[in-house]
FIROSE-859635 format. One record per residue (C-alpha): residue in one letter; x, y, z. Coordinates in nm, 4 decimals, padded with zeros to 6 digits. Example, Ala and Ser with C-alpha at 12.3 -4.5 7.8 and 13.67 -1.06 7.14 Angstrom:
% FIROSE-859635
padren px py pz
A 01.2300 -00.4500 00.7800
S 01.3670 -00.1060 00.7140
//
This chain:
% FIROSE-859635
padren px py pz
M 00.7189 -01.2898 -01.2937
F 00.6406 -01.2304 -01.6605
W 00.2973 -01.3895 -01.6174
K 00.2159 -01.1714 -01.3167
K 00.3075 -00.8575 -01.5092
R 00.0932 -00.9690 -01.7983
K -00.2096 -01.0317 -01.5766
T -00.1656 -00.6956 -01.4088
G -00.1497 -00.5249 -01.7439
I -00.4780 -00.6765 -01.8565
G -00.6470 -00.5754 -01.5338
Q -00.5178 -00.2212 -01.5630
K -00.6414 -00.2066 -01.9214
N -00.9942 -00.3073 -01.8200
N -00.9949 -00.0613 -01.5303
N -00.8759 00.2186 -01.7579
H -01.1528 00.1357 -02.0049
H -01.4217 00.1618 -01.7353
Q -01.2721 00.4832 -01.5974
K -01.2621 00.6257 -01.9482
M -01.6319 00.5482 -02.0044
Q -01.7198 00.7006 -01.6671
N -01.5631 01.0287 -01.7730
I -01.7194 01.0486 -02.1211
A -02.0330 01.2592 -02.1500
V -02.3368 01.1144 -02.3244
T -02.3669 01.2396 -02.6815
T -02.5351 01.1007 -02.9891
E -02.1996 01.0574 -03.1603
A -02.0504 00.8698 -02.8615
I -02.3506 00.6361 -02.8507
K -02.3206 00.5693 -03.2267
N -01.9560 00.4736 -03.1834
M -02.0432 00.2486 -02.8905
L -02.3131 00.0691 -03.0920
D -02.1071 00.0296 -03.4067
N -02.1469 -00.3129 -03.5765
M -02.4519 -00.3990 -03.3637
N -02.7226 -00.4986 -03.6099
D -03.0002 -00.5045 -03.3474
A -02.9249 -00.1506 -03.2217
E -03.1666 00.1232 -03.3291
I -03.1111 00.5003 -03.3266
I -03.4227 00.6812 -03.4468
E -03.5652 01.0325 -03.4335
R -03.9279 01.1233 -03.3733
Q -04.0987 01.4602 -03.3696
S -04.3040 01.5405 -03.0624
A -04.6361 01.7254 -03.0565
K -04.4427 02.0447 -02.9752
G -04.2260 02.0047 -03.2851
Q -03.9182 01.8875 -03.0967
K -03.6876 01.6251 -03.2519
V -03.6436 01.3502 -02.9949
T -03.3669 01.0899 -03.0323
L -03.4439 00.7320 -02.9234
V -03.1745 00.4661 -02.8778
Y -03.2473 00.1011 -02.7915
I -03.1550 -00.2621 -02.8586
K -03.4618 -00.4041 -03.0315
T -03.3908 -00.7623 -02.9207
L -03.3916 -00.6588 -02.5524
I -03.7026 -00.4415 -02.5297
D -04.0756 -00.4900 -02.5634
Q -04.1482 -00.3046 -02.8866
E -04.5242 -00.2943 -02.8251
R -04.4635 -00.1109 -02.4983
L -04.2240 00.1194 -02.6850
N -04.5084 00.2402 -02.9057
E -04.7618 00.2598 -02.6229
T -04.5354 00.4138 -02.3581
I -04.3026 00.6439 -02.5492
I -04.3739 00.7062 -02.9183
E -04.7518 00.7628 -02.9106
P -04.7431 00.9845 -02.5955
L -04.4654 01.1929 -02.7548
M -04.6609 01.2478 -03.0747
Q -04.9861 01.3261 -02.8955
G -04.8641 01.4879 -02.5752
Y -04.9083 01.8526 -02.4800
N -04.6562 01.8804 -02.1965
D -04.3550 02.1069 -02.2183
T -04.0836 01.8471 -02.1603
V -04.0292 01.5078 -02.3178
I -04.0176 01.3214 -01.9873
E -04.3564 01.4587 -01.8792
C -04.5113 01.3064 -02.1915
I -04.3831 00.9538 -02.1251
A -04.6153 00.7210 -01.9385
A -04.3568 00.4991 -01.7686
S -04.2707 00.4352 -01.4062
K -03.9014 00.3486 -01.4350
I -03.7199 00.6579 -01.5616
M -03.3549 00.7243 -01.4807
K -03.1321 01.0228 -01.5523
I -02.8180 00.9356 -01.7498
S -02.4936 01.1282 -01.6948
T -02.2093 00.9100 -01.8270
L -02.1528 00.6798 -02.1217
E -02.1043 00.3851 -01.8851
E -02.4527 00.4366 -01.7386
A -02.5942 00.4573 -02.0888
Q -02.4292 00.1307 -02.1894
R -02.5490 -00.0495 -01.8785
Q -02.9092 00.0661 -01.9192
L -02.9152 -00.0232 -02.2890
M -02.7926 -00.3771 -02.2283
F -03.0516 -00.4354 -01.9574
G -03.3466 -00.3401 -02.1788
S -03.3869 00.0367 -02.1441
V -03.4610 00.2969 -02.4108
L -03.2399 00.6067 -02.4088
I -03.4243 00.9326 -02.4806
K -03.2641 01.2701 -02.5430
D -03.4519 01.5764 -02.4216
P -03.3598 01.8403 -02.6837
I -03.4619 02.1373 -02.4689
H -03.2427 02.0558 -02.1684
N -02.9894 01.8479 -02.3664
Q -03.0349 01.5673 -02.1153
W -03.0468 01.1906 -02.1679
W -03.2947 00.9678 -01.9884
A -03.3372 00.5882 -01.9651
V -03.6816 00.4279 -01.9654
F -03.6873 00.0592 -01.8756
L -03.8908 -00.1457 -02.1248
G -03.7247 -00.4857 -02.0862
N -03.8740 -00.7755 -02.2767
P -04.0350 -01.0097 -02.0181
L -03.9000 -01.3212 -02.1881
S -03.9719 -01.6195 -01.9650
R -04.1256 -01.9647 -01.9758
A -04.4369 -02.0547 -01.7832
I -04.4237 -02.1892 -01.4292
E -04.3835 -02.5647 -01.4598
T -04.3552 -02.8680 -01.2365
S -04.0102 -02.9461 -01.1011
E -03.8442 -03.2284 -01.2933
Q -03.5476 -03.2635 -01.0557
E -03.7362 -03.2863 -00.7252
T -04.0636 -03.4522 -00.8158
I -04.3175 -03.5332 -00.5453
L -04.6632 -03.6882 -00.5567
Y -04.8302 -03.4495 -00.3110
G -04.7460 -03.0880 -00.2413
A -04.6809 -02.7776 -00.4471
K -04.6187 -02.8284 -00.8185
D -04.4636 -02.4940 -00.9118
S -04.0918 -02.4442 -00.9679
F -03.8499 -02.1632 -01.0434
S -03.7838 -02.0291 -01.3919
E -03.5034 -01.8214 -01.5435
Q -03.6875 -01.4980 -01.4525
L -03.5400 -01.3641 -01.1277
E -03.8323 -01.1381 -01.0327
Q -04.0755 -01.4236 -01.0834
N -03.8709 -01.6481 -00.8547
I -03.8714 -01.3844 -00.5805
T -04.2481 -01.3559 -00.6173
L -04.2941 -01.7312 -00.5687
I -04.1039 -01.7126 -00.2390
R -04.2772 -01.3970 -00.1146
R -04.6186 -01.5513 -00.1755
R -04.5261 -01.8194 00.0762
L -04.3652 -01.5775 00.3231
P -04.5702 -01.2539 00.3024
I -04.3744 -01.0688 00.5705
T -04.1727 -00.7493 00.5545
E -03.8933 -00.9171 00.7524
L -03.8087 -01.1212 00.4411
K -03.5243 -00.9168 00.2928
A -03.3825 -00.9385 -00.0593
E -03.0451 -00.7714 -00.1230
K -02.9190 -00.7345 -00.4781
F -02.5626 -00.7867 -00.6038
T -02.3983 -00.7998 -00.9447
V -02.1269 -01.0546 -01.0303
G -01.9351 -01.1238 -01.3505
S -01.7493 -00.8503 -01.5363
L -01.8897 -00.9731 -01.8704
S -02.2218 -01.1353 -01.7812
E -02.3143 -00.8825 -01.5068
T -02.5368 -01.1467 -01.3506
T -02.7827 -01.0339 -01.0869
V -02.7642 -01.2193 -00.7560
V -03.0259 -01.1775 -00.4827
L -02.9549 -01.2749 -00.1220
M -03.2728 -01.3498 00.0750
Y -03.3076 -01.3951 00.4511
I -03.5516 -01.3249 00.7313
E -03.4371 -01.0326 00.9419
G -03.4559 -01.1021 01.3128
L -03.4559 -01.4788 01.2557
T -03.1491 -01.5641 01.0482
N -02.8174 -01.5510 01.2295
P -02.6379 -01.2292 01.1169
E -02.3122 -01.4245 01.0891
Y -02.4491 -01.6201 00.7914
I -02.5607 -01.2996 00.6213
S -02.2263 -01.1246 00.6671
I -02.0296 -01.4298 00.5453
A -02.2487 -01.4611 00.2351
K -02.2209 -01.0888 00.1568
K -01.8441 -01.0986 00.1964
K -01.8061 -01.4029 -00.0272
I -02.0258 -01.2534 -00.2999
S -01.8498 -00.9153 -00.2895
E -01.5057 -01.0800 -00.3161
I -01.5903 -01.2733 -00.6341
N -01.3768 -01.1583 -00.9277
Y -01.4682 -01.3530 -01.2390
D -01.6040 -01.2702 -01.5817
V -01.9147 -01.4862 -01.6433
F -02.1798 -01.6567 -01.4295
F -02.4516 -01.8494 -01.6102
D -02.5633 -02.0862 -01.3348
S -02.5971 -02.0919 -00.9585
S -02.3515 -02.3840 -00.9353
Q -02.0799 -02.1565 -01.0743
L -02.1525 -01.9055 -00.7992
A -02.1438 -02.1846 -00.5397
A -01.7968 -02.2862 -00.6608
F -01.6637 -01.9457 -00.5550
M -01.8514 -01.9400 -00.2246
E -01.7693 -02.2891 -00.0972
D -01.5363 -02.3285 00.1980
H -01.3791 -02.6477 00.0584
H -01.3237 -02.6537 -00.3178
Y -01.1710 -03.0025 -00.3363
S -01.4494 -03.1973 -00.1684
V -01.6927 -03.4175 -00.3608
F -01.9741 -03.3245 -00.1218
P -02.1888 -03.0208 -00.2138
Q -02.1776 -02.7452 00.0474
F -02.4766 -02.5595 -00.0972
Q -02.8135 -02.7164 -00.1600
Q -02.9388 -02.6515 -00.5122
T -03.3143 -02.6548 -00.5591
D -03.5693 -02.5306 -00.8091
R -03.8597 -02.5536 -00.5654
P -03.9852 -02.2307 -00.4017
D -04.1443 -02.4242 -00.1147
V -03.8041 -02.5707 -00.0236
C -03.6514 -02.2217 -00.0211
A -03.9354 -02.0801 00.1884
F -03.9099 -02.3648 00.4406
S -03.5313 -02.3231 00.4613
L -03.5711 -01.9484 00.5202
S -03.8164 -02.0186 00.8019
L -03.5539 -02.2385 00.9696
G -03.2958 -01.9598 00.9699
K -03.1033 -02.0303 00.6511
I -03.0282 -01.7971 00.3625
T -03.1314 -01.8376 -00.0002
I -02.9370 -01.7081 -00.2996
L -03.1162 -01.6552 -00.6305
V -02.9157 -01.6111 -00.9508
G -03.0497 -01.4475 -01.2653
N -03.1127 -01.6566 -01.5771
T -03.1102 -01.9885 -01.3905
P -03.3991 -02.1776 -01.2262
F -03.1855 -02.3179 -00.9437
A -03.1435 -02.1421 -00.6098
L -02.8756 -02.1992 -00.3459
V -02.9587 -02.2727 00.0176
A -02.7045 -02.2497 00.2997
P -02.5789 -02.3354 00.5525
I -02.6553 -02.7030 00.5098
T -02.5416 -03.0280 00.6635
L -02.4944 -03.3674 00.5034
F -02.8344 -03.4766 00.6338
H -03.0243 -03.1947 00.4632
L -02.9351 -03.3556 00.1289
F -03.1354 -03.6660 00.2251
Q -03.4522 -03.4741 00.3065
S -03.7395 -03.4429 00.0616
P -04.0267 -03.1897 00.0582
E -04.2640 -03.4858 00.0775
D -04.1236 -03.5757 00.4206
Y -04.3323 -03.2967 00.5717
I -04.6470 -03.3987 00.3831
N -04.6589 -03.7714 00.4579
R -04.7555 -03.9092 00.7966
W -04.4560 -03.8927 01.0253
L -04.4210 -04.2705 01.0529
V -04.4262 -04.3095 00.6749
A -04.1873 -04.0164 00.6290
S -03.9471 -04.1600 00.8875
F -03.9531 -04.4992 00.7151
L -03.8801 -04.3457 00.3744
R -03.5994 -04.1313 00.5135
L -03.4357 -04.4342 00.6762
I -03.4602 -04.6157 00.3433
R -03.2680 -04.3305 00.1791
Y -02.9836 -04.3582 00.4284
V -02.9685 -04.7356 00.3938
S -02.9830 -04.7083 00.0143
F -02.6976 -04.4602 00.0074
F -02.4880 -04.6913 00.2236
L -02.5686 -04.9939 00.0055
S -02.4906 -04.8086 -00.3158
V -02.1457 -04.7243 -00.1793
V -02.0397 -05.0569 -00.0240
L -02.2409 -05.3296 -00.1992
I -02.0074 -05.3826 -00.4972
P -01.6866 -05.3230 -00.2933
V -01.8005 -05.5879 -00.0414
Y -01.8474 -05.8325 -00.3301
V -01.4956 -05.7599 -00.4562
A -01.3486 -05.7888 -00.1061
A -01.5295 -06.1175 -00.0370
T -01.4297 -06.2809 -00.3662
T -01.0704 -06.1565 -00.3508
H -00.9656 -06.1735 00.0153
H -01.2400 -06.3289 00.2315
Y -01.3949 -06.6111 00.0302
Q -01.3148 -06.8525 00.3164
V -01.5698 -06.6846 00.5476
M -01.8628 -06.7270 00.3069
P -02.1169 -07.0061 00.3601
L -02.0459 -07.3160 00.1558
Q -02.3680 -07.2906 -00.0455
V -02.2938 -06.9296 -00.1450
L -01.9332 -07.0107 -00.2182
S -02.0261 -07.2978 -00.4499
V -02.2604 -07.0745 -00.6493
L -01.9955 -06.8029 -00.6663
V -01.7202 -07.0428 -00.7762
E -01.9441 -07.1853 -01.0463
S -02.0359 -06.8397 -01.1823
R -01.6738 -06.7214 -01.1781
S -01.5044 -07.0374 -01.3007
K -01.4787 -06.9222 -01.6634
L -01.4298 -06.5476 -01.6112
P -01.1051 -06.4048 -01.7545
F -01.0949 -06.0991 -01.5257
S -01.0260 -06.0544 -01.1567
P -01.3198 -05.9418 -00.9380
F -01.1858 -05.5847 -00.9344
W -01.1683 -05.5445 -01.3125
E -01.4974 -05.7266 -01.3545
A -01.6728 -05.4842 -01.1177
F -01.4863 -05.1812 -01.2519
F -01.5907 -05.2405 -01.6123
M -01.9522 -05.3070 -01.5162
L -01.9708 -04.9947 -01.2956
L -01.8208 -04.7899 -01.5755
T -02.0776 -04.9326 -01.8178
I -02.3628 -04.8428 -01.5819
E -02.2373 -04.4837 -01.5570
I -02.2106 -04.4593 -01.9368
I -02.5702 -04.5804 -01.9732
K -02.6861 -04.3270 -01.7094
E -02.5152 -04.0358 -01.8830
A -02.6358 -04.1451 -02.2266
S -02.9959 -04.1707 -02.1053
L -02.9721 -03.8192 -01.9582
R -02.8378 -03.6657 -02.2799
M -03.0862 -03.8321 -02.5149
P -03.4460 -03.7168 -02.5802
T -03.6867 -03.8066 -02.3023
K -03.8834 -04.0698 -02.4938
S -03.5680 -04.2452 -02.6119
S -03.3773 -04.2269 -02.2826
Q -03.6142 -04.4554 -02.0914
T -03.5893 -04.7192 -02.3634
L -03.2107 -04.6897 -02.3703
G -03.1779 -04.7259 -01.9926
M -03.4036 -05.0283 -01.9726
I -03.2997 -05.2191 -02.2848
G -02.9347 -05.1179 -02.2585
G -02.9036 -05.2494 -01.9043
I -03.0823 -05.5762 -01.9791
V -02.9048 -05.6468 -02.3085
I -02.5576 -05.5553 -02.1848
G -02.6009 -05.7470 -01.8592
Q -02.7258 -06.0593 -02.0334
A -02.4558 -06.0370 -02.3012
A -02.1830 -05.9882 -02.0374
V -02.2926 -06.3040 -01.8545
E -02.3194 -06.5140 -02.1708
A -01.9848 -06.3890 -02.3021
G -01.8144 -06.4731 -01.9741
F -01.7185 -06.1170 -01.8775
A -01.9270 -06.0930 -01.5577
S -02.0830 -06.3298 -01.3086
K -02.4569 -06.3572 -01.2553
L -02.4220 -06.2512 -00.8918
L -02.2413 -05.9321 -00.9892
I -02.5138 -05.8404 -01.2409
V -02.7766 -05.8779 -00.9683
L -02.5731 -05.6627 -00.7281
M -02.5143 -05.4057 -01.0028
G -02.8885 -05.3741 -01.0610
I -02.9568 -05.3255 -00.6915
S -02.6748 -05.0736 -00.6540
A -02.7895 -04.8722 -00.9568
I -03.1497 -04.8550 -00.8348
V -03.0775 -04.7590 -00.4736
S -02.8367 -04.4827 -00.5846
F -03.1341 -04.2849 -00.7207
L -03.3156 -04.2722 -00.3860
V -03.1100 -03.9732 -00.2693
P -03.3203 -03.6611 -00.3533
N -03.0164 -03.4436 -00.4300
Y -02.8605 -03.5082 -00.7724
L -02.5219 -03.3612 -00.6774
M -02.5058 -03.6052 -00.3864
T -02.5775 -03.8906 -00.6274
K -02.2759 -03.7941 -00.8384
A -02.0566 -03.7748 -00.5271
N -02.1794 -04.1218 -00.4405
T -02.0404 -04.2539 -00.7713
L -01.6871 -04.1283 -00.7048
I -01.6918 -04.2660 -00.3497
Q -01.8023 -04.6034 -00.4844
F -01.5029 -04.6235 -00.7213
A -01.2657 -04.5276 -00.4381
F -01.4103 -04.7974 -00.2134
L -01.3819 -05.0457 -00.4987
L -01.0071 -04.9833 -00.5205
L -00.9613 -05.0101 -00.1437
S -01.1583 -05.3345 -00.1271
S -00.9448 -05.4925 -00.4002
L -00.6235 -05.3996 -00.2206
L -00.7110 -05.4508 00.1471
G -01.0478 -05.6264 00.1527
I -01.2959 -05.5470 00.4297
P -01.0303 -05.3517 00.6292
G -00.9912 -05.1312 00.3212
I -01.3642 -05.0541 00.3228
A -01.3443 -04.9783 00.6958
L -01.0479 -04.7490 00.6318
G -01.2442 -04.5713 00.3605
M -01.5392 -04.5180 00.5951
I -01.3080 -04.3689 00.8587
V -01.1593 -04.1314 00.6009
I -01.5060 -04.0278 00.4808
F -01.6311 -03.9595 00.8337
A -01.3153 -03.7625 00.9164
H -01.3570 -03.5620 00.5963
L -01.7240 -03.4903 00.6699
N -01.6356 -03.3807 01.0223
G -01.3892 -03.1269 00.8786
L -01.6237 -02.9789 00.6180
T -01.8165 -02.6568 00.6710
S -02.0950 -02.4716 00.4929
L -02.0751 -02.0950 00.5417
K -01.8271 -02.1728 00.8207
Q -02.0833 -02.3954 00.9957
P -02.0171 -02.7662 01.0756
Y -02.1225 -02.9946 00.7916
F -02.1715 -03.3001 01.0136
A -02.4042 -03.1350 01.2666
P -02.6070 -03.2300 01.4682
I -02.3825 -03.5349 01.5191
A -02.0543 -03.3454 01.5456
P -02.1001 -03.1108 01.7220
F -02.3769 -03.2930 01.9052
Y -02.7231 -03.1322 01.9291
W -02.9552 -03.3936 02.0747
K -03.2764 -03.1951 02.0222
D -03.2186 -03.1809 01.6467
W -03.2236 -03.5610 01.6208
I -03.6028 -03.5484 01.6072
D -03.5659 -03.4414 01.2410
L -03.2457 -03.6250 01.1518
F -03.2690 -03.9957 01.0709
I -03.6432 -03.9878 01.1319
R -03.9013 -03.7154 01.0835
G -04.0798 -03.6695 01.4124
P -04.4357 -03.5360 01.4428
L -04.4649 -03.1702 01.3507
T -04.6314 -03.0988 01.6847
W -04.3094 -03.2076 01.8563
M -04.0929 -02.9686 01.6552
K -04.1574 -02.6664 01.8719
T -03.8135 -02.5149 01.8220
R -03.5956 -02.4495 01.5222
P -03.2762 -02.6552 01.4787
D -03.0166 -02.5554 01.7374
H -02.7251 -02.6144 01.4982
L -02.8506 -02.3257 01.2799
H -02.8349 -02.0844 01.5780
P -03.1506 -01.8884 01.4843
L -03.2286 -01.5647 01.6633
Q -03.5844 -01.6881 01.7243
K -03.5690 -02.0336 01.8752
W -03.9383 -02.1070 01.9253
R -04.1730 -02.1699 01.6350
Y -04.4763 -02.0705 01.8469
G -04.4960 -01.6951 01.8948
Q -04.6514 -01.7078 02.2401
R -04.3669 -01.9266 02.3739
R -04.0722 -01.7032 02.2845
//
């Protein structure tokens, strides 16, 4: 009870502070008090061509100071108009009435100007366009296809999508989340194509968020997910504008978050995480083969080591004699049980992966290659691991990287450890039990309230043409049924 009262008190204090700022009129003295102890805040006075003393307030680290001279100061000193605002050559000018509006505009890169004749404050947006150049995606690399990727600049990301979908039906609605960060979130969808249910669910989830800071799209996804305790991602994160544009054309929504190069795509299914942009560039037979390899690789990365532990612990009698003799010879001097042997080696592989990711790029490749070889060879010579396990570890580590989605790769690691424990306790029946639990869990998951295991459960047979294989594009005449788009046909004349 005490804790609830305390939380309520803090919330009331914050609300009272905002209400207080809403009721305070904008004065020079109030702005000075608000900007106290801010070294990068500037309050200057300039005399206009009419002899009027004009007060300028801005945060010099947030504005473009060259544009300040060109847009405001020089026109004021050379202008012949009666009012200050008529002298300014800027397009984004906003009237300021309260201290809260003044604070918000200052922190987003505006210059506050006081008109001495009418005693009115104005805000002129001169935000510093700080952004890196458009670069190639490092997370979703492809050999053929578009090479551009998102940056931390929200407007630039919207532009990259609109260039691919130059239609007025592509809507972009703006929201603000985070009481401290005030992060801008943009919800994009195609009106008349995307199911309105997805749009209303996304709007409701965004509007109900009550948190202080958002610095990445994954943090926003954590508040919008339907199932917070699942290891499977329910939003697809991508930094490729072509992926977002293609998803929008299917009837999905895209959520862009300010100051992060990763967008969110929803609703998704498990099978969307195995698809690559290159699938729709390669010949359909090649693309289908590569997609099947991804599914097989994911399955092998999950069960390969657990099957080894189950076979050596519970089912060694069913192995061929030649294989059994090799296995007995390699394990004859090992001090650990198959479970602990595999557990320590899997843990070592994960440590090497994380270390290679955190180190500089040129050093990480050397660490991953030499570290794996040296540690594997040393483990065999020291009698801590069998040669067969080292071979299986190498295969399992390589095939785990074939899944295009990095979040799915991390989920794969946790599932592998769970299967390892089940295989040591129950053997092959334990692995079968784990698969049943995983399939039941996937069948119960949703993304924006839509089934996560579609088009298998519920069953949509037409969508199987782009499920385990990628059929010819000429056969994909309709959009996926499990997305329930308002426009089913891709060809306009066949609607």
